N, CA and C atoms as a LAMMPS dump frame, in Angstrom:
ITEM: TIMESTEP
0
ITEM: NUMBER OF ATOMS
360
ITEM: BOX BOUNDS ff ff ff
-5.0000000000000000e+02 5.0000000000000000e+02
-5.0000000000000000e+02 5.0000000000000000e+02
-5.0000000000000000e+02 5.0000000000000000e+02
ITEM: ATOMS id mol type element x y z
1 1 1 N 313.799 366.949 -63.732
2 1 2 C 313.585 368.132 -64.522
3 1 3 C 312.091 368.3 -64.762
4 2 1 N 311.646 369.538 -64.742
5 2 2 C 310.257 369.858 -65.046
6 2 3 C 310.193 370.514 -66.417
7 3 1 N 309.256 370.083 -67.23
8 3 2 C 308.999 370.73 -68.515
9 3 3 C 307.559 371.18 -68.52
10 4 1 N 307.332 372.415 -68.884
11 4 2 C 305.983 372.941 -68.973
12 4 3 C 305.701 373.3 -70.423
13 5 1 N 305.166 372.363 -71.207
14 5 2 C 304.858 372.718 -72.588
15 5 3 C 303.614 373.579 -72.658
16 6 1 N 303.656 374.603 -73.475
17 6 2 C 302.436 375.374 -73.696
18 6 3 C 302.385 375.746 -75.16
19 7 1 N 301.199 375.938 -75.614
20 7 2 C 301.065 376.381 -76.994
21 7 3 C 299.953 377.401 -77.064
22 8 1 N 300.029 378.197 -78.073
23 8 2 C 299.003 379.183 -78.339
24 8 3 C 298.264 378.667 -79.553
25 9 1 N 296.983 378.445 -79.416
26 9 2 C 296.237 377.949 -80.57
27 9 3 C 296.319 378.979 -81.682
28 10 1 N 296.77 378.526 -82.812
29 10 2 C 296.949 379.421 -83.941
30 10 3 C 295.828 379.208 -84.94
31 11 1 N 295.264 380.269 -85.376
32 11 2 C 294.309 380.198 -86.466
33 11 3 C 295.096 380.56 -87.713
34 12 1 N 295.139 379.675 -88.7
35 12 2 C 296.022 379.896 -89.844
36 12 3 C 295.699 381.124 -90.681
37 13 1 N 294.511 381.684 -90.556
38 13 2 C 294.155 382.828 -91.389
39 13 3 C 294.274 384.156 -90.66
40 14 1 N 294.599 384.138 -89.386
41 14 2 C 294.721 385.38 -88.616
42 14 3 C 296.172 385.821 -88.546
43 15 1 N 296.358 387.126 -88.386
44 15 2 C 297.695 387.675 -88.163
45 15 3 C 298.066 387.392 -86.715
46 16 1 N 299.315 386.988 -86.465
47 16 2 C 299.74 386.661 -85.114
48 16 3 C 300.762 387.678 -84.632
49 17 1 N 300.718 387.913 -83.339
50 17 2 C 301.621 388.872 -82.736
51 17 3 C 303.027 388.295 -82.613
52 18 1 N 304.01 389.127 -82.278
53 18 2 C 305.381 388.642 -82.146
54 18 3 C 305.493 387.526 -81.118
55 19 1 N 306.533 386.715 -81.276
56 19 2 C 306.758 385.566 -80.394
57 19 3 C 307.32 386.039 -79.061
58 20 1 N 306.469 386.546 -78.239
59 20 2 C 306.843 386.954 -76.901
60 20 3 C 305.854 386.319 -75.948
61 21 1 N 306.119 386.448 -74.685
62 21 2 C 305.162 385.963 -73.694
63 21 3 C 304.099 387.04 -73.566
64 22 1 N 303.111 387.014 -74.449
65 22 2 C 302.172 388.113 -74.559
66 22 3 C 300.789 387.817 -73.993
67 23 1 N 300.602 386.675 -73.407
68 23 2 C 299.332 386.407 -72.762
69 23 3 C 299.613 386.168 -71.283
70 24 1 N 298.624 386.382 -70.438
71 24 2 C 298.856 386.135 -69.015
72 24 3 C 299.334 384.714 -68.73
73 25 1 N 298.804 383.73 -69.456
74 25 2 C 299.225 382.343 -69.225
75 25 3 C 300.697 382.172 -69.575
76 26 1 N 301.128 382.754 -70.694
77 26 2 C 302.525 382.638 -71.09
78 26 3 C 303.439 383.363 -70.111
79 27 1 N 303.015 384.537 -69.657
80 27 2 C 303.801 385.274 -68.675
81 27 3 C 303.908 384.49 -67.373
82 28 1 N 302.805 383.877 -66.98
83 28 2 C 302.797 383.07 -65.756
84 28 3 C 303.778 381.908 -65.871
85 29 1 N 303.733 381.183 -66.978
86 29 2 C 304.63 380.039 -67.144
87 29 3 C 306.093 380.46 -67.224
88 30 1 N 306.368 381.578 -67.89
89 30 2 C 307.751 382.066 -67.959
90 30 3 C 308.246 382.444 -66.565
91 31 1 N 307.416 383.131 -65.807
92 31 2 C 307.788 383.498 -64.439
93 31 3 C 307.935 382.283 -63.548
94 32 1 N 307.037 381.318 -63.709
95 32 2 C 307.114 380.09 -62.918
96 32 3 C 308.397 379.334 -63.228
97 33 1 N 308.748 379.241 -64.509
98 33 2 C 309.983 378.548 -64.887
99 33 3 C 311.201 379.224 -64.259
100 34 1 N 311.249 380.557 -64.317
101 34 2 C 312.385 381.275 -63.714
102 34 3 C 312.428 381.063 -62.208
103 35 1 N 311.278 381.195 -61.562
104 35 2 C 311.232 381.04 -60.101
105 35 3 C 311.625 379.635 -59.671
106 36 1 N 311.065 378.636 -60.362
107 36 2 C 311.4 377.255 -60.011
108 36 3 C 312.853 376.931 -60.318
109 37 1 N 313.396 377.537 -61.381
110 37 2 C 314.811 377.317 -61.694
111 37 3 C 315.688 377.785 -60.537
112 38 1 N 315.37 378.936 -59.978
113 38 2 C 316.141 379.449 -58.84
114 38 3 C 315.896 378.605 -57.594
115 39 1 N 314.665 378.234 -57.383
116 39 2 C 314.305 377.461 -56.187
117 39 3 C 314.905 376.054 -56.21
118 40 1 N 314.874 375.406 -57.364
119 40 2 C 315.256 373.998 -57.446
120 40 3 C 316.643 373.769 -58.035
121 41 1 N 317.233 374.813 -58.593
122 41 2 C 318.534 374.669 -59.245
123 41 3 C 319.62 374.151 -58.33
124 42 1 N 319.639 374.577 -57.098
125 42 2 C 320.694 374.12 -56.173
126 42 3 C 320.602 372.621 -55.897
127 43 1 N 319.433 372.029 -56.195
128 43 2 C 319.261 370.581 -56.032
129 43 3 C 319.493 369.838 -57.346
130 44 1 N 319.96 370.555 -58.364
131 44 2 C 320.248 369.93 -59.642
132 44 3 C 319.031 369.714 -60.531
133 45 1 N 317.925 370.392 -60.217
134 45 2 C 316.7 370.245 -61.002
135 45 3 C 316.599 371.412 -61.973
136 46 1 N 316.448 371.095 -63.242
137 46 2 C 316.327 372.097 -64.293
138 46 3 C 314.865 372.245 -64.682
139 47 1 N 314.441 373.481 -64.922
140 47 2 C 313.042 373.77 -65.255
141 47 3 C 313.006 374.625 -66.515
142 48 1 N 312.229 374.192 -67.51
143 48 2 C 312.11 374.946 -68.75
144 48 3 C 310.693 374.869 -69.289
145 49 1 N 310.357 375.817 -70.145
146 49 2 C 309.073 375.836 -70.843
147 49 3 C 309.365 375.656 -72.323
148 50 1 N 308.656 374.746 -72.974
149 50 2 C 308.784 374.555 -74.415
150 50 3 C 307.575 375.212 -75.074
151 51 1 N 307.845 376.142 -75.985
152 51 2 C 306.783 376.896 -76.667
153 51 3 C 306.809 376.576 -78.158
154 52 1 N 306.031 375.59 -78.572
155 52 2 C 306.051 375.219 -79.99
156 52 3 C 305.256 376.186 -80.846
157 53 1 N 305.623 376.259 -82.089
158 53 2 C 304.837 377.005 -83.066
159 53 3 C 303.895 376.057 -83.772
160 54 1 N 303.481 376.435 -84.967
161 54 2 C 302.611 375.572 -85.761
162 54 3 C 303.393 374.316 -86.112
163 55 1 N 302.926 373.179 -85.637
164 55 2 C 303.617 371.906 -85.822
165 55 3 C 302.814 371.034 -86.779
166 56 1 N 303.487 370.431 -87.719
167 56 2 C 302.809 369.638 -88.741
168 56 3 C 302.385 368.268 -88.211
169 57 1 N 301.403 368.3 -87.349
170 57 2 C 300.812 367.058 -86.871
171 57 3 C 299.849 366.538 -87.933
172 58 1 N 299.369 365.347 -87.741
173 58 2 C 298.396 364.783 -88.681
174 58 3 C 297.155 365.67 -88.763
175 59 1 N 296.708 366.152 -87.608
176 59 2 C 295.523 367.017 -87.576
177 59 3 C 295.748 368.311 -88.367
178 60 1 N 296.913 368.915 -88.199
179 60 2 C 297.22 370.158 -88.923
180 60 3 C 297.289 369.884 -90.421
181 61 1 N 297.933 368.804 -90.8
182 61 2 C 298.045 368.461 -92.23
183 61 3 C 296.665 368.276 -92.86
184 62 1 N 295.708 367.743 -92.088
185 62 2 C 294.357 367.515 -92.605
186 62 3 C 293.513 368.787 -92.63
187 63 1 N 293.745 369.701 -91.691
188 63 2 C 292.842 370.84 -91.546
189 63 3 C 293.367 372.167 -92.09
190 64 1 N 294.667 372.305 -92.224
191 64 2 C 295.236 373.564 -92.712
192 64 3 C 295.533 373.421 -94.207
193 65 1 N 294.976 374.295 -95.025
194 65 2 C 295.257 374.226 -96.468
195 65 3 C 296.759 374.375 -96.737
196 66 1 N 297.279 373.651 -97.725
197 66 2 C 298.72 373.697 -98.016
198 66 3 C 299.252 375.113 -98.256
199 67 1 N 298.459 375.966 -98.912
200 67 2 C 298.947 377.327 -99.177
201 67 3 C 299.098 378.134 -97.887
202 68 1 N 298.268 377.858 -96.895
203 68 2 C 298.377 378.536 -95.601
204 68 3 C 299.622 378.032 -94.87
205 69 1 N 299.845 376.728 -94.897
206 69 2 C 301.046 376.168 -94.267
207 69 3 C 302.296 376.728 -94.932
208 70 1 N 302.267 376.889 -96.246
209 70 2 C 303.407 377.459 -96.964
210 70 3 C 303.656 378.904 -96.555
211 71 1 N 302.57 379.673 -96.337
212 71 2 C 302.721 381.062 -95.872
213 71 3 C 303.385 381.1 -94.504
214 72 1 N 302.944 380.205 -93.606
215 72 2 C 303.575 380.136 -92.282
216 72 3 C 305.047 379.757 -92.421
217 73 1 N 305.333 378.757 -93.233
218 73 2 C 306.712 378.29 -93.396
219 73 3 C 307.605 379.395 -93.944
220 74 1 N 307.077 380.238 -94.81
221 74 2 C 307.866 381.336 -95.38
222 74 3 C 308.293 382.333 -94.308
223 75 1 N 307.608 382.351 -93.175
224 75 2 C 307.933 383.28 -92.092
225 75 3 C 308.819 382.654 -91.025
226 76 1 N 309.302 381.447 -91.27
227 76 2 C 310.18 380.741 -90.335
228 76 3 C 311.605 380.827 -90.877
229 77 1 N 312.591 381.109 -90.036
230 77 2 C 313.961 381.244 -90.536
231 77 3 C 314.436 380.066 -91.399
232 78 1 N 314.074 378.843 -91.039
233 78 2 C 314.502 377.672 -91.805
234 78 3 C 313.627 377.423 -93.025
235 79 1 N 312.537 378.165 -93.149
236 79 2 C 311.577 378.066 -94.247
237 79 3 C 310.814 376.745 -94.279
238 80 1 N 310.754 376.045 -93.149
239 80 2 C 309.886 374.87 -93.066
240 80 3 C 309.307 374.772 -91.657
241 81 1 N 308.124 374.198 -91.575
242 81 2 C 307.463 374.026 -90.292
243 81 3 C 307.975 372.755 -89.624
244 82 1 N 307.917 372.739 -88.324
245 82 2 C 308.425 371.602 -87.574
246 82 3 C 307.446 370.445 -87.558
247 83 1 N 308.015 369.265 -87.467
248 83 2 C 307.247 368.037 -87.285
249 83 3 C 307.266 367.703 -85.795
250 84 1 N 306.361 366.841 -85.345
251 84 2 C 306.378 366.451 -83.926
252 84 3 C 307.747 365.911 -83.482
253 85 1 N 308.464 365.257 -84.386
254 85 2 C 309.776 364.713 -84.045
255 85 3 C 310.773 365.819 -83.692
256 86 1 N 310.606 366.986 -84.309
257 86 2 C 311.484 368.114 -83.996
258 86 3 C 311.284 368.558 -82.557
259 87 1 N 310.033 368.637 -82.139
260 87 2 C 309.734 368.986 -80.749
261 87 3 C 310.253 367.912 -79.808
262 88 1 N 310.053 366.663 -80.192
263 88 2 C 310.501 365.555 -79.349
264 88 3 C 312.006 365.629 -79.119
265 89 1 N 312.759 365.958 -80.187
266 89 2 C 314.207 366.07 -80.041
267 89 3 C 314.613 367.137 -79.037
268 90 1 N 313.929 368.277 -79.081
269 90 2 C 314.21 369.352 -78.132
270 90 3 C 313.913 368.902 -76.704
271 91 1 N 312.765 368.273 -76.518
272 91 2 C 312.37 367.834 -75.177
273 91 3 C 313.298 366.74 -74.664
274 92 1 N 313.689 365.813 -75.541
275 92 2 C 314.626 364.758 -75.128
276 92 3 C 315.941 365.386 -74.682
277 93 1 N 316.44 366.37 -75.443
278 93 2 C 317.676 367.04 -75.026
279 93 3 C 317.517 367.683 -73.651
280 94 1 N 316.425 368.438 -73.471
281 94 2 C 316.236 369.131 -72.196
282 94 3 C 316.158 368.166 -71.018
283 95 1 N 315.611 366.984 -71.256
284 95 2 C 315.446 366.002 -70.184
285 95 3 C 316.656 365.085 -70.027
286 96 1 N 317.644 365.225 -70.893
287 96 2 C 318.785 364.303 -70.878
288 96 3 C 319.947 364.845 -70.046
289 97 1 N 320.914 363.967 -69.834
290 97 2 C 322.13 364.352 -69.121
291 97 3 C 322.958 365.349 -69.933
292 98 1 N 322.715 365.433 -71.242
293 98 2 C 323.442 366.398 -72.085
294 98 3 C 323.094 367.834 -71.693
295 99 1 N 321.901 368.047 -71.171
296 99 2 C 321.512 369.373 -70.683
297 99 3 C 321.986 369.506 -69.249
298 100 1 N 323.06 370.236 -69.064
299 100 2 C 323.604 370.377 -67.722
300 100 3 C 323.238 371.701 -67.065
301 101 1 N 322.791 372.697 -67.871
302 101 2 C 322.605 373.992 -67.236
303 101 3 C 321.582 374.892 -67.916
304 102 1 N 320.785 374.402 -68.832
305 102 2 C 319.725 375.219 -69.431
306 102 3 C 318.528 375.124 -68.501
307 103 1 N 318.189 376.237 -67.869
308 103 2 C 317.103 376.219 -66.891
309 103 3 C 316.49 377.606 -66.771
310 104 1 N 315.189 377.627 -66.506
311 104 2 C 314.483 378.887 -66.346
312 104 3 C 314.166 379.573 -67.654
313 105 1 N 314.172 378.83 -68.738
314 105 2 C 314.016 379.414 -70.062
315 105 3 C 312.686 379.047 -70.711
316 106 1 N 312.229 379.941 -71.591
317 106 2 C 311.132 379.639 -72.502
318 106 3 C 311.803 379.363 -73.836
319 107 1 N 311.762 378.119 -74.285
320 107 2 C 312.429 377.729 -75.527
321 107 3 C 311.407 377.665 -76.641
322 108 1 N 311.601 378.514 -77.626
323 108 2 C 310.72 378.543 -78.787
324 108 3 C 311.308 377.656 -79.857
325 109 1 N 310.577 376.641 -80.183
326 109 2 C 310.996 375.72 -81.238
327 109 3 C 310.861 376.46 -82.555
328 110 1 N 311.58 376.039 -83.587
329 110 2 C 311.713 376.757 -84.848
330 110 3 C 310.469 377.398 -85.418
331 111 1 N 309.368 376.66 -85.488
332 111 2 C 308.152 377.226 -86.083
333 111 3 C 307.617 378.397 -85.274
334 112 1 N 307.911 378.446 -83.992
335 112 2 C 307.428 379.544 -83.142
336 112 3 C 308.11 380.859 -83.495
337 113 1 N 309.315 380.792 -84.032
338 113 2 C 310.014 382.031 -84.383
339 113 3 C 309.388 382.715 -85.583
340 114 1 N 308.549 382.01 -86.307
341 114 2 C 307.881 382.578 -87.481
342 114 3 C 306.923 383.688 -87.147
343 115 1 N 306.508 383.798 -85.92
344 115 2 C 305.598 384.867 -85.519
345 115 3 C 306.363 386.121 -85.136
346 116 1 N 307.681 386.062 -85.173
347 116 2 C 308.489 387.203 -84.766
348 116 3 C 308.198 388.419 -85.636
349 117 1 N 308.292 389.583 -85.026
350 117 2 C 308.019 390.826 -85.745
351 117 3 C 309.007 391.04 -86.888
352 118 1 N 310.241 390.518 -86.753
353 118 2 C 311.235 390.735 -87.798
354 118 3 C 311.139 389.712 -88.918
355 119 1 N 310.255 388.729 -88.79
356 119 2 C 310.117 387.718 -89.848
357 119 3 C 309.445 388.323 -91.057
358 120 1 N 309.883 387.891 -92.221
359 120 2 C 309.387 388.458 -93.468
360 120 3 C 308.063 388.037 -93.869
């Protein structure tokens, strides 16, 4: 299985656009994942892109003021930002035998949905 993780560097004080493939790099990776899924799927190879949102890494915890992190969390459906372990769980699932047919997808981890236009 191929995983193509990508992230969009987020500046905590700027307004962010909806969670779509809105940059050429994101469009390229989404297209590549779909193309490779079709090309390699018949051989049992699954291809996906993981698109994380603001993740509470040690660096983020040190550099992003708590009130800014809280504002981001308020725009996430679950009302909390993801930890690195949350991303790891998604990637482990995608790479495991439990994933039998998810392929050609851009998977937005929970914090990434906070940039959605419909988020409050």
